[in-house]
C-alpha positions, 0 to 999 in steps of 0.5 A: 787732414786726410790720411794717406791711406784714405786718399789712396783708397777712396775718391776725394770730392772736387771742391772748385774753391779748394782746387783754385787755392791749393798749390804745391810749393813746386807745382810750377815744375811740370816736366814728366819724369819716366824711366821704365826699362824692359826688365822692370816690366817683366819683373813686375809681372813676375812679382804679381805671380809669385806674391801669393807664394811668399809669407811676407814682404821686405820693401827697401825704401830710401829714408830721404823719400819714404813715400816717393820710393814706395811701390804702389803695387805693394799696397795693392797686392800684399793683402794682409801679409806682414811687411817690413819697410826698411828705411835705407841710407838713413845716415843721409836723411834728417833723423827727426823726419825719419822718426816721423816717417817710422811712426807714420808708416807703422800706423798701418796694420801689419807694418814694421819699420827699421832705419838702417845704414851700411855703416852699421850692419849689425842693425841690418841683421836685426831684420831676420829677428823681426821676420820671426817676430812678425810670423810667430807660427813660423818659429820652428826651424823646419818652417821656412819663411819665404820673403819677397824683398823689393825696392826702387833702383839704387836704394841699397837693396843688394848691399843689404842682401849681402850683409844678411847673407854674410857673403857676396851674392847680389851684385852692387853698384852706384847706379840704378838697374844693376840687378836685372833678374830674380834670384832665391837666396837662403840666409840664416834662421830659416829665411829665404829671400826672393830678390827682385830687380830694382823697380820703378813703375810705369807712371809716377803720377805725383810729379813731385815724387818723380823729381824726388826720385831723380834727385836721389839718383833712383832714375838714371842721369841719362834720363833726366834734365840735370838743370831742372832736377837741380833747380827743384832740389835747390828750391827745396833746400832754400826753404828747408835747409838754408843753413846747410847751403850757407855752410857748404857753399860759403854763401852769406847772405844766402840767395833768394831764388834757386836760379840765384843760388845755382849762379852763386855756387857756380861762381864759388866753384869756378864753373865759368865759361868764357865771358864769366857766364856760369856753366849751369849744367856743371853746377847742377851736377855738383849740387846733385852729387853733393846732395846725394853723397850727404856732404851738404848735410842730412836732408829729407825731401818729404814729410808725412804732412807734405805727402798728405797735401800732395795726395789731396791735390793729386786726387783733385786732379784725378777727379778733374780728369775724370770729369773731362773724360766723362764730358767728352764721352757725353759729347761723343754720344750726343753727336752719334 
């Protein structure tokens, strides 16, 4: 199977037979998820300008979706700068899958990972030691390490900064887009953090990644359809974490489809309208809230093999779009 970096860095030839037979478990869901406030666009431009001046990058990822929460801009612009990928909220993620991701991500040259949670701030403080280990030439205290710290909205970046600094500096909140401007923060051991607003990108190309970002709360709830996002999450949980659903929602036997699951949850939780109809929007909000809080269980929404398959599928779609675009150009040229 092709590596993620291979798929990202070169075009994959189209095989019609493969295109017809390669399908994602969630490909039937086609809602496009985009949320890109103006301050994010401004911050993206500023990051591109400041990146040549920093020594290393700290990218805070959501441990439940390490791939979907990676900003593609980092891979394009960081060059050979060292990068620490922090898997935040690891207490909410499946620990076995988190380990798989750490092993996978560290295959890339110059990348180290650290799985953390705010419940164990002592592990977060290891970041400063890791910075010095990755930049040994900056060991003397007189040499500052200028570090760019970035991450998607609501990933816990501000809380992490406050723990590293030992004081309240970055504004925190339980919703995306709290930090809206860049700021420089000096912490112990000669490290300077350049904080950035939580960033998404203008085009979440992999639609499943868009659903995962919405499921974990990286996209404001006012910008999503709760029922569709919850349906995506319900389908995934039925396949990968059925025992969690049984235990949390007292369901035995377990429903077979996501619609049946949400109906059953609605009846168990009393989400009923007149006539006994289930209020699906209310059920959707309950399911998403409990998944995000970890009360359903420690759930990871993607694995390295899953991402490899989806990226191959995405590369094929790109090839198909490029072929159609080329054909349209040829037709246009022929008509003139």
